[in-house]
N, C-alpha and C positions, 0 to 999 in steps of 0.2 A: 621367404616365405612362403604354406600353401591360402590360399581362399579361403578355406573358415578361417584357421587358425587367422587372418587378416581384419573379418567379420565379424571375429570372438573379442579378435582387443579391440576396437573402435566400439563394438557394445560396450564391454568395460568401459573406455576414455566418456561416452557417456553417461552411463550412467554415474562417474565419478562425475563430475559433471554440474546432476541436477540433485545429486546428496552435498555436492561446497554450495550452490546459489538456493536450493532451498534448507538447510539448513544455518545457513543465515540468513535469508529472510527472516526462519522459523524464528532467531533469536533476540533480531532485533523490532517485527512485527510481535513480537510474543511478549518484550518488554514494555514497550510503549503501549500496548491493546492494554494490557494490563493499568495503568498508571492511577485512571480512574478509581482503582479501588483505595488507594490515598489518598482521593480525595479530603475525606469528609473527615481523615487524622491531621489532613494538612490545615486546615481550615482551623481543628481544636488545635493546634500546635501554635499559628502565629496569628492567628486570628482575624487573617488578613477580610477576610467572607467572601461569601463562596463565588460570587459575580470577579472579587481580584484575581480568587485564586484562575478560575474560568480562562482566563484572559491569560496568563503564561499556557496554559495549556492550547486556547486558539491562536497564539502566534505560535505557541510548537510548530500549531498543522499546516501556519504558510511556511514558516522557518526549513519545514522539512521541504516543504516543494520546491521554495525558491532554490534549495539548496543543489537540487535535481539536474534541473537541464547545465547549468556547470559540472555538474562530478561526471555527469552523462557527456558531457564535451572532454574533458581530463581525460573518461576515462577510450573514450573512442582515438583519442589520437597519445596519451604517455603507457596504458594503462590500466585492465582493471581492477592487476592485483595489487595494487598502491595504495588506488583511493580505496577501496574496503579498508586495506589498514589503517590508515588513518582515521575512516572512519567506523569500524571499532570503536580504537580506540575516544575517542569524542566521548562514543552512545558509554561507555564503560563510564569515563570522567565523570559526564552530569549527570550520572542515575546516582554517583558514591554520593556525588557530593551537595547532591537535591533537600534532605535532609536537615542540612547544614544550613539550610538560607530560610532567613527569617524577614525577608521584605517583598514585593513583589518585582522592582526590579531582579531582583537575588534568584528567587523561580523563571522566571522568565530567564535566565543568563544560565541557568542549569538545565532546566527543561528544555527551553525554550528554542537555544540559541544552541548549546554543546547537545543537548541527547538527541534533538531530534537536527540538526545540522549532520550530527554522525548517520545520524539512522537514515537521510536522504541521500551521504555518498556510500551506504551501504543500502541504499533499497533497488528497489523494487526496475526504476530505468537502468539501475547501472546492473544489478542485478538479471534480468529479463533479456538485456537485450545481452553481452555472457555467453545467457543460453543460447539466444538465436542464432548468435554468430559459431558455438561451440558444434552447436548440432546440427545436427542435418536439414533441407530445408524439408521432409516429408515431415519429420516428426516437432515440428516446432510448436505446429500446436498443445501438442501433447503434452511439452515440455514449457512452455509456459504453462501450461496447467498445476501441473508436482511442482513447478515451483513456487506459483501460490498457493498452491494444496502449504506449503512446506510457512508457509506465515501462517495462516491458518492451524498448524500443527501448534506452533512455535503458542500460539493464542491460549488453543483449548489447555497447554500442555501449563502455560507459564500462572495461570490463573489459579486452579488449586493449588499449585507452586506459590505463589506469592499472599494468600490468602493460612495456608500452613506455616510458612514462616512465620508468620504475623502476628498467627498464635503462640508462637514457639521465643521468636526472640524480638515480638516487637516490630511497630513499621517501620520504622528510623530502620534498625536493621537488617529487614527483608529486603530495604530499597536497597541495600550498599551490595547486599550479599546479589539480586541480577543485575550491578551493574557488573561484579565478577561473573556472571556465567558469562556474560555478556562478549567472553574473551574465550571463552572457545569456540566462537567461526574464525580464528587466527587462521590457520591451517587451509583455511578456504584460500589465500592470499596467494598461495601456488598453484593451483587448482586451476586458479579463474585470471589467470596473467594474460596475458596479453593485447591489441586492442583491436577494433572496430576497421580503423582508415587503413593502415599497410595490407590489409584482406581487398580492401573495394579498390584501393590504389594499383593491385598487381592485378585483378581483373581490367579496369580498365586501364591501365598497360596495355595492356595482351589483346584489347580489339576498339582498341587506338584511340581513346578516349582520356580522359583524365578527369576524376574527380570530384563533384560538387566541392567546395567550399563549405567552411562550420554556417557564413554568412550566404553563399548562396542559399545553401538546406533551410537557415529558416526561411529566408526572403519566400521563398518555393511552398514549403507548410506553411506558411501562414493568409497567402493567392491562393491558397488553395480552399474551397466551402467546403468539400468533406469532413476537412482537418478538423476546422473552424467547429464544424457540428460536430463531430466527435471531441472538443475539445468541452466545449457547452454542455453537456448530458452526464459529462464526469464531472464539473464544477460538480453537479448534482446528488453523483454518486457518494462523491466528498464530503460532504451535506453530512448528509445521511450514517456518512461512519463515522463521523469526530461525534458527531455530538448520541452515533450509540454509546463508542469504547471509549467518551469523559464521563454524562450521565448515565451509561443504563441501572448503577448501581444508586444514583439519585432517585430511578424513575422504582425503582421497588421498594426504596423505603420510604414516596410521596404515598406508595399501594399497603402502608401497612404490611411490609413485607421480612421475614426475618436478612439481615443483609447478607447473611448464604447463601441467598437466591443468586444476589446480584454476581457474586463466584460465580454463580453455577450458571448462570445470563450468559457473562463472558465466554466461557471455557462455552456452553451449549453454541454458542456464536463460531465461536473455534472451529466447534468437530463438524459442521455441520457447512460448514466452508470451505473442509476439507473435500468435501461429498459436490458437491458446490459445482466448485475448480475442478476437480479431476473432469466432471462430467464436461462443465462445459473444454474442457481438454479440451475431449473427446471431441464435441458438437462441433465446432469450430473446422472440421475438417468438412463437414456434414454436411452443412446450412449458414444461410448468409450470416456473415458477424452481426450486420447490424438490426436485423431480423430477431437476434438477440440479444442483441445489446438492449431493444427495443421489450422488450420481455419481462427481460428477469427488471427494470425499472414496472412493468409495469406490476407487476408483481409483485414488489416492496406496499410500494403508493394500498395496494389491497389487505395485503398483510396488516399494513401501521389504522386503514378503520379498523381493519375487522377486530384490530384489538384495543382502539378503544369502545367499541361497545359491546367487546367483552364485561364478566365480573375477571376484577384482575385479586387469581388468587395463583399460587405457585404455580400451578400445574399448563393454565390460560402462559403463561412470564415465560417460559421454560419450553413450552411451541412454539414463542414466535420467536423469541427466539433462536432459533429451531430451523425457523422458517428466514428467518432476514438473517443468521450464517447460511442459507446455501443464496443465495441472491449477494454475501457483507462483500468478494470479491472476484465473487464471477464473470463479474465486470473487466478484473483486468485482461484474461487473453483472448478477446475477442477484441480488446481496445489497443494489442501490447499486435496486433494479427494484423488490425488491420491499418497500424500501421505499417510495418514491414511490407505490406501487399501496395503503400502509396505506393514509399516511399525506397524500395527494397535495406538490408540494413548496413551501409554505410548513413554514417550519420547516426544509425538507431541510439544510440541512447540518448543524448542530445536531445531527435526530436519529442521522441518519450516522455523527457523531463519535462516539457514545453506544457506538453499533457498533463502528466505528474501536475504543473504547476496550478491549471486550473480547476487541477483534482486537492489540492490544500488549499487552493482561495475558499472553496465552496467547506471545507476543512475548515477553517477558518473563521465561520458565522456557524456553522453546526457548534462549537465544540462555545462559540463564546456570546452564540445568540439560547443557547443551551442554561449554562446561568444565570443571564441577565434576565429572559421571562421569569423564570423558578423566584428570583432574587427580587421583581417586580410583585409578581400576581401567584408566586407561590405556587403557581402549575406551570407542568408543561406542555399542556392543552394547546398555545399556543402553536408550538414547537412542532407539536405533532399535526396541525391542519396544515403549515408553513410546508409540513414535509410532503404532504398529499401532493397538494399545488405540483409541489414538485419534480414528486412521481412521473405523471403528469404528463407532465414538458421535457421530462427527460424521455419519455417514450417516442414522445412525436419527433423529436427534433433530428432522433439518429435516423428515423426512415429515410430522409431525403438522401442520409450517402449514396457516395459513386461507389462501387470496391473494385479499384483499375486501379495498374498498376502507372504510376507517374514515371519520366523519364528521370533518373540520378545520374546521368551523365552528362560532361559536356563538350563535342566535340574538340580534337585536339587540328589548333592551327594546324594546315599546311609546311 
């Protein structure tokens, strides 16, 4: 086979990998990020109260993060495809049975454990690590941006679909149809199979070294100040994302705007997140990643401040959603890039999964405090104030990060 044919074959293989990873993220992220549209209907159906239902959503944010380090560790060792397979099935089952739940415990089980846990197994830590492993190093920044944009496209596409299905068949059947749509991600299992540790072991053996174990990798990462700073900033990102995904329709209602604006606001976040993700994937190869992260967090805080001062009209709401969309998940490519730069790709899914856990701890508080504060005060204002302070802190905490590669192998005994 001549060189042009080999190059063409590799290019096709890379795009197939990106399509599989981005498509899976589009389906899992799209369904999860539209769940806020059903919050009011769940409250009406169960009479549990916004605070109790928000607790189920908040638990889901936390559980989504808790599953990712473990899912990543398993994927690093036994293969990405198997982890994605079980993850997709759990998301489908959890989403399908949610309308049947009538208690807080039932909602926590369906939304918080099954759907969120499955989405964590077929989530960004596993998908980003697979993409990083399967594409050439010079294309990793753009690859993570494309996969991230897939999640954004899923949110953009799923929000109008959820609204349309609700109008046509009711909220319960609409949610169940979304659970069925998740199964379209199953073909990605065969494309993304394989694991990172096997490749790392081969490389280490060739150089006379041995790869770090999972315990050694975690110990090294947690002892690295830059890794801790990165995780702390990502915790704030989780607060922002979860609050908007869960409560933006409620914010729209509190502003006296039509419910349809809530669906379109979520769609705008998804649409402009595609732009932000692709732009950030391009930018990480050209500027320092820590500076890009600081810029994103500062932009979020400024956008929230302007939104609070502006009149609450449909146009203002949609423009605000667009600005937040540009920054919504654009933190992921530089975060993935920094983890890969500091620790290489061995144990990548696990180490990025730990960072995602920090993200979802923030997500727990974003989802829960949104409902709790609104129920206590009748307004979301205090959550926005907290959001601005956290955004400023996240911008500052990323600046001391050192973008250097650490040793990822231990010398074999002579």
